[in-house]
C-alpha positions in Angstrom: -71.0 55.0 5.5 -67.9 54.9 7.8 -64.7 52.8 6.1 -63.6 50.0 7.5 -60.6 49.0 9.6 -58.3 46.6 7.7 -56.8 43.8 9.6 -54.1 41.9 7.5 -52.9 38.6 8.7 -49.7 38.0 7.1 -47.7 34.8 7.7 -44.6 33.3 6.4 -43.9 29.8 4.6 -47.4 28.5 4.7 -48.4 26.3 2.2 -51.9 26.8 1.0 -53.3 23.0 1.7 -52.2 23.0 5.6 -55.2 24.5 7.0 -58.3 22.2 8.3 -60.5 24.3 5.9 -58.7 23.6 3.1 -59.0 19.7 3.8 -55.6 18.7 5.4 -56.3 15.8 7.4 -53.9 16.6 10.1 -53.5 20.1 10.6 -55.8 21.7 13.2 -56.4 25.4 12.4 -59.8 26.5 14.1 -59.6 30.0 13.9 -58.7 30.5 10.4 -61.2 27.8 9.5 -63.6 30.0 11.1 -62.5 33.0 8.7 -62.9 30.8 5.9 -66.7 29.7 6.7 -67.6 33.4 7.4 -65.8 35.0 4.6 -64.4 34.0 1.2 -61.6 31.4 0.7 -59.6 31.3 -2.5 -58.3 27.8 -3.6 -56.1 29.0 -6.2 -54.0 31.8 -4.8 -50.6 31.7 -5.7 -47.1 33.5 -4.7 -45.7 34.2 -8.3 -42.3 34.4 -7.0 -42.1 32.3 -3.8 -39.6 33.5 -1.4 -39.6 36.2 1.3 -38.3 39.5 -0.4 -40.0 39.2 -3.7 -43.4 38.1 -2.8 -43.3 40.9 -0.2 -42.7 43.4 -2.8 -45.7 42.2 -4.5 -47.7 42.8 -1.7 -46.6 46.3 -0.8 -46.6 47.6 -4.4 -49.5 45.7 -6.2 -46.6 45.1 -9.0 -45.7 41.9 -10.8 -42.3 40.8 -10.3 -41.7 42.2 -13.9 -42.4 45.6 -12.7 -41.1 45.6 -8.8 -37.7 43.9 -10.1 -37.4 41.2 -7.8 -37.3 37.6 -9.3 -35.2 35.9 -6.5 -33.8 36.3 -3.2 -31.4 39.1 -2.4 -30.8 41.0 0.5 -29.2 44.4 0.6 -31.1 45.8 -2.3 -32.8 49.3 -1.3 -36.7 49.6 -1.4 -37.7 52.6 -3.6 -41.3 52.4 -4.5 -43.2 55.4 -5.5 -46.5 53.7 -4.4 -47.0 51.3 -1.5 -49.9 49.9 0.3 -49.6 51.6 3.6 -48.7 54.6 2.0 -51.7 55.3 -0.2 -54.1 54.2 2.7 -52.3 56.5 4.6 -53.0 59.3 2.3 -56.9 58.1 2.1 -57.0 59.0 5.9 -55.9 55.5 7.6 -53.7 55.3 10.2 -50.9 52.2 9.2 -49.3 50.2 11.6 -47.0 47.2 10.9 -46.1 44.6 13.8 -43.8 42.1 12.8 -41.9 41.1 9.8 -41.0 43.4 6.8 -38.2 42.2 5.4 -37.0 45.1 3.4 -33.8 47.4 3.1 -32.7 49.2 5.4 -34.6 47.4 7.7 -36.5 50.5 9.2 -37.5 51.6 6.0 -41.2 51.9 7.1 -42.7 52.0 3.2 -45.3 54.2 4.2 -46.2 53.0 7.5 -46.8 55.6 10.2 -45.1 53.2 12.4 -43.7 49.7 12.4 -42.6 47.4 15.4 -40.1 44.9 13.7 -39.5 41.5 13.9 -38.0 40.1 10.6 -36.9 36.6 12.3 -33.1 35.6 11.9 -31.5 37.6 9.2 -27.8 36.1 8.7 -27.2 39.1 6.2 -28.2 41.4 9.0 -25.9 39.8 11.6 -22.7 39.9 9.9 -19.9 41.5 11.9 -19.3 44.1 9.2 -23.1 45.3 9.1 -23.2 48.8 10.5 -24.8 49.5 14.0 -28.1 50.7 12.9 -28.4 47.9 10.5 -27.6 45.2 12.9 -30.5 42.8 13.9 -29.7 43.2 17.3 -30.5 46.9 17.6 -32.9 47.6 14.7 -35.3 44.8 15.3 -37.7 45.5 18.2 -38.5 41.7 19.3 -34.8 40.9 19.5 -34.2 44.3 21.5 -37.0 43.3 23.6 -36.2 39.8 24.2 -32.7 41.3 25.3 -34.1 43.1 27.7 -36.5 40.9 29.2 -33.9 37.6 29.1 -30.5 39.1 29.3 -28.1 40.0 26.5 -27.6 36.9 25.2 -30.9 35.7 25.1 -31.8 34.9 21.1 -33.9 32.5 19.1 -31.1 30.2 18.3 -30.7 29.1 21.9 -32.7 26.1 20.3 -29.9 25.1 18.3 -32.1 25.4 15.2 -31.0 27.4 12.5 -33.5 29.6 10.3 -34.0 27.4 7.3 -33.5 23.8 9.0 -35.8 21.4 9.1 -34.9 20.3 12.4 -37.5 20.7 15.1 -37.8 20.9 19.0 -40.1 23.1 21.2 -39.5 26.6 22.3 -37.1 26.8 25.5 -38.6 29.8 27.5 -42.1 30.6 28.6 -44.6 30.6 25.6 -45.2 34.6 26.0 -41.9 35.5 25.0 -42.2 33.4 21.6 -42.4 35.6 18.7 -45.3 34.5 17.6 -46.9 35.8 20.7 -44.9 38.9 20.6 -46.6 39.9 17.5 -50.2 39.1 19.0 -49.1 41.1 22.0 -48.0 44.1 20.4 -51.1 44.2 17.9 -53.5 43.8 20.8 -51.4 46.8 22.2 -52.0 48.6 19.2 -55.8 48.4 19.4 -55.4 49.7 23.1 -53.5 53.1 22.0 -55.1 53.4 18.4 -57.1 56.8 17.8 -60.4 55.9 17.7 -61.5 58.9 15.4 -59.5 57.2 12.3 -59.7 54.1 10.6 -56.6 52.0 11.1 -54.6 49.4 8.8 -53.2 47.1 10.9 -50.7 44.4 9.6 -49.8 41.7 11.8 -47.0 39.9 10.0 -46.3 36.9 11.8 -42.8 34.8 11.1 -44.2 31.1 11.3 -44.4 28.4 10.5 -41.0 29.7 8.3 -38.5 27.9 10.3 -37.2 27.2 13.1 -39.9 24.9 14.0 -39.8 25.9 17.4 -43.5 26.2 18.7 -44.0 25.4 22.5 -44.3 22.3 23.8 -47.9 22.1 24.3 -48.3 22.4 20.3 -45.7 19.5 19.7 -47.7 17.5 22.0 -50.6 17.9 19.9 -49.1 16.0 17.0 -46.2 14.1 18.2 -48.1 10.7 18.6 -50.2 11.1 15.7 -49.8 9.1 12.4 -49.1 11.8 9.7 -49.9 11.8 6.0 -46.6 11.6 4.5 -45.2 13.9 1.7 -45.9 13.5 -1.6 -43.4 12.2 -4.3 -44.0 12.4 -8.0 -43.1 9.6 -10.2 -40.8 12.1 -12.3 -38.6 12.6 -9.1 -35.5 10.8 -8.5 -33.6 10.3 -5.0 -30.1 11.4 -6.7 -29.8 14.7 -4.5 -31.7 13.5 -1.6 -28.9 10.7 -1.4 -26.2 13.5 -1.8 -27.6 16.3 0.4 -30.1 14.6 2.7 -27.6 14.6 5.9 -27.1 18.3 5.6 -29.2 20.3 8.4 -30.6 23.1 5.6 -30.3 21.2 2.4 -32.9 21.7 -0.2 -34.1 18.2 -0.2 -34.8 17.8 3.8 -33.5 14.9 5.4 -32.8 11.6 4.0 -33.8 10.0 7.5 -37.9 9.2 7.9 -37.8 10.0 11.4 -36.6 13.5 10.9 -39.0 14.0 8.1 -41.6 13.1 10.9 -39.8 15.4 13.1 -39.9 18.1 10.7 -43.4 17.7 9.8 -44.4 17.6 13.4 -42.6 20.8 14.2 -44.1 22.8 11.1 -47.8 21.5 12.1 -47.1 22.7 15.6 -46.2 26.3 14.5 -49.2 26.5 12.4 -51.7 25.5 15.3 -49.9 27.9 17.5 -50.3 30.6 14.7 -54.0 30.0 14.6 -54.3 30.2 18.3 -52.5 33.5 18.4 -54.7 34.8 15.6 -57.6 33.6 17.6 -56.6 35.6 20.6 -55.9 38.9 18.3 -59.6 38.1 17.0 -61.3 37.9 20.6 -59.3 41.2 21.4 -60.9 42.9 18.0 -64.5 41.4 19.5 -63.9 42.8 22.8 -63.0 45.9 21.8 -66.3 46.1 19.2 -64.0 46.3 15.9 -64.9 43.1 14.7 -67.9 44.2 12.9 -66.4 47.2 11.6 -63.3 45.6 10.3 -62.3 43.7 7.1 -59.6 40.5 7.6 -57.6 39.4 5.3 -55.3 36.5 5.7 -52.5 35.1 3.2 -48.8 34.1 3.2 -45.9 35.2 1.3 -45.4 31.5 -0.1 -45.4 27.9 0.9 -43.1 25.3 2.2 -42.5 22.2 0.4 -41.9 20.0 3.2 -40.2 17.2 1.8 -42.7 16.9 -0.8 -40.8 15.4 -3.8 -37.7 15.2 -1.9 -37.9 19.1 -1.7 -37.4 21.6 1.3 -38.1 25.2 1.9 -39.5 27.4 -1.2 -38.5 28.9 -4.5 -39.6 25.9 -6.8 -42.7 26.0 -9.0 -44.4 23.1 -7.5 -47.6 23.5 -5.1 -45.9 23.1 -1.9 -43.9 26.1 -2.7 -45.9 28.5 -4.7 -49.7 27.4 -3.7 -50.7 30.1 -0.9 -53.6 30.6 1.4 -55.9 33.6 0.8 -59.1 34.5 3.1 -61.4 37.7 3.1 -63.3 38.0 5.9 -64.9 40.2 8.6 -67.7 42.8 8.4 -70.5 41.9 5.9 -71.6 45.7 5.9 -68.2 46.7 4.3 -68.4 43.5 1.8 -70.1 43.3 -1.7 -73.8 42.0 -1.0 -73.8 38.2 -1.1 -70.1 37.9 0.1 -69.2 35.6 2.8 -68.9 31.5 3.3 -67.7 31.0 -0.3 -64.9 29.2 -2.1 -63.4 30.8 -5.2 -61.2 29.2 -7.6 -60.1 32.1 -9.5 -56.3 32.4 -10.1 -55.3 35.0 -7.9 -51.6 36.3 -6.6 -50.3 38.4 -3.9 -50.2 41.6 -6.2 -54.1 41.6 -6.0 -54.3 42.4 -2.2 -53.0 46.0 -2.6 -55.7 47.1 -5.4 -58.6 45.0 -3.2 -57.8 46.7 0.2 -57.6 50.1 -1.7 -61.1 49.4 -2.9 -62.3 48.9 0.4 -61.0 51.7 1.6 -62.3 53.8 -1.1 -58.9 54.8 -2.1 -57.5 55.6 -5.9 -55.5 52.6 -7.2 -52.0 54.1 -8.6 -51.2 53.4 -12.4 -48.3 51.6 -11.4 -50.5 48.5 -9.7 -50.5 45.4 -11.5 -52.8 43.5 -9.6 -56.5 43.3 -10.0 -59.1 44.0 -7.2 -60.8 40.8 -6.1 -63.9 42.7 -4.8 -66.2 41.4 -7.6 -64.9 38.0 -6.9 -66.7 38.0 -3.4 -70.0 39.1 -4.7 -69.5 36.4 -7.7 -66.9 33.6 -6.9 -67.7 32.1 -10.1 -65.9 35.1 -11.7 -62.1 35.3 -12.4 -59.7 38.1 -12.9 -57.2 36.7 -15.2 -57.3 33.4 -17.1 -53.2 32.3 -16.3 -50.8 33.3 -13.9 -46.9 33.7 -15.2 -44.6 33.0 -11.9 -40.5 32.4 -11.8 -37.8 32.5 -9.8 -34.0 32.9 -10.1 -32.5 30.1 -8.1 -29.2 28.9 -9.8 -29.5 25.7 -11.5 -33.4 25.2 -9.8 -34.1 28.5 -11.6 -37.8 28.3 -13.0 -41.0 29.9 -14.8 -44.1 28.4 -14.7 -47.6 29.2 -16.1 -50.4 28.0 -13.9 -54.4 28.2 -14.7 -57.5 27.0 -12.4 -57.2 23.5 -13.8 -53.3 22.9 -15.1 -49.5 24.0 -14.8 -46.8 24.4 -17.3 -43.2 24.5 -16.1 -40.0 25.7 -17.9 -36.5 25.3 -16.0 -34.6 28.2 -17.3 -31.1 26.9 -17.0 -31.4 23.1 -18.3 -34.6 23.9 -20.8 -36.4 20.9 -19.0 -40.2 20.9 -19.2 -43.1 19.4 -17.0 -46.9 19.6 -17.5 -49.4 18.8 -14.3 -53.3 18.7 -14.8 -54.2 20.1 -11.4 -57.9 19.6 -11.3 -57.0 15.7 -11.4 -53.7 15.5 -9.6 -53.3 18.3 -7.3 -50.4 16.9 -5.9 -48.2 17.2 -9.5 -47.6 13.4 -9.0 -47.5 12.7 -12.7 -45.7 14.5 -15.1 -47.5 14.6 -18.6 -44.9 16.3 -20.7 -44.9 13.6 -23.2 -48.6 12.7 -23.3 -49.6 13.1 -26.8 -53.3 14.2 -25.7 -51.7 17.1 -24.0 -49.5 18.3 -26.6 -52.0 21.0 -27.8 -52.3 22.6 -24.4 -48.9 22.7 -23.3 -48.2 24.4 -27.0 -50.9 26.7 -25.3 -49.3 27.3 -21.7 -45.8 27.6 -23.6 -47.2 30.4 -25.8 -48.2 32.5 -22.5 -44.6 32.0 -21.4 -43.3 33.1 -24.3 -45.4 36.1 -24.7 -44.7 37.1 -20.7 -40.8 36.5 -21.4 -40.2 38.0 -25.0 -39.5 41.5 -24.0 -37.1 40.6 -20.9 -33.5 41.7 -21.0 -32.2 38.0 -19.7 -33.0 37.0 -23.6 -35.4 33.7 -22.7 -37.1 34.2 -26.1 -35.4 34.7 -29.6 -37.5 33.9 -32.9 -40.5 33.1 -30.7 -38.7 30.3 -28.9 -38.0 29.7 -25.3 -33.8 29.7 -25.0 -32.4 28.4 -21.7 -29.2 28.9 -20.0 -29.7 32.7 -20.1 -27.9 34.5 -16.6 -30.6 35.4 -14.3 -29.8 37.3 -11.7 -32.2 37.8 -8.6 -32.9 41.5 -9.3 -34.0 43.2 -12.2 -31.9 46.4 -13.2 
């Protein structure tokens, strides 16, 4: 049997619950719902280090963060890995193409792809006046280069006045065809036109939205503008101290203190999601027109989530569900999937590192020994199976640095600078409204999960563990040596 084409639909900062099939009462995602309804949707998918660079290292290498070495956000660190997803698929005979976000260093590092049409979104690091010419986003980023050719040398995504980590929202100011979400779809469809028909291909369509700026075309804002939207979740354990301090700062980690600005952020975020969904639908229709859909596997995920004002928080890097819980769908040509796969939900704890071995298995390619992830093909055949009993997540984030253990039913959190602990029963409390860390009935379970964290950290050079106990306050840089 011939091998499947692989279409990897990647998005940025999409929460695991902000899709129609996931039960969200407001967000409309008909095309992604279709992929989930005809494939396998993973309800307990996580980003173990939920920010852009570290999560993408897990995707491209199949490693856990203790091995790929990125435990926080830091630009300008070279990406030097022996084995990458695209490199291994290329050696297995696939033609490999990425369109959209890579967020690697240097910017034109292809990580084994045969070709990359790059758009990383607005990267402040790569726009500094002292950055070398070849590394400047205005030169190295294909979308920005194209946009200036189309609309003039001063054209930029910042023309809306929105910063790339801001909760401020407003519609796109140009024709829709100039939006970066449309550009990724347009260039992906063009790749289908010019592909080598004699070779299987791996296409990574890597979208920027719904990562801020929240700037979808006006049509998508209009879908949500007059709706009554579900308010953010705020746990009984949270205070509004930081919100009162920082809630008037446009890119604060708390989000806005103004209730109307919270609503506008929700409208903008949901508008970006539905716009993304429709552009993914456009790509799916192109696959069907070119008679590729039935011969392709489609995988969809996000690098991390977005707090979206839950618990008075905004953006990512936190240990809470809005930040680290992500969508993951495997769908497409059933003849390439295990018998019985499709139209199912799986509750096994899975992680971004599992994508590389899964796709290599689908391509009948060897999985390098450096890969920590587990192939998810057995779960497609039997969704009741599991690939791991628990997952260790973390993020270096100054005073908000954190480590956590998550299972199919619960989560233990250790804030590594302060030593504060939290415990949530996710099966009963999926939005983490009630912290059970002081509940006597949970003490044995908390001790068990704390033991898993100690096991994960005991050999780390930061010195998080001494004499079998967690030690707070250790220096915790975003990149391991």
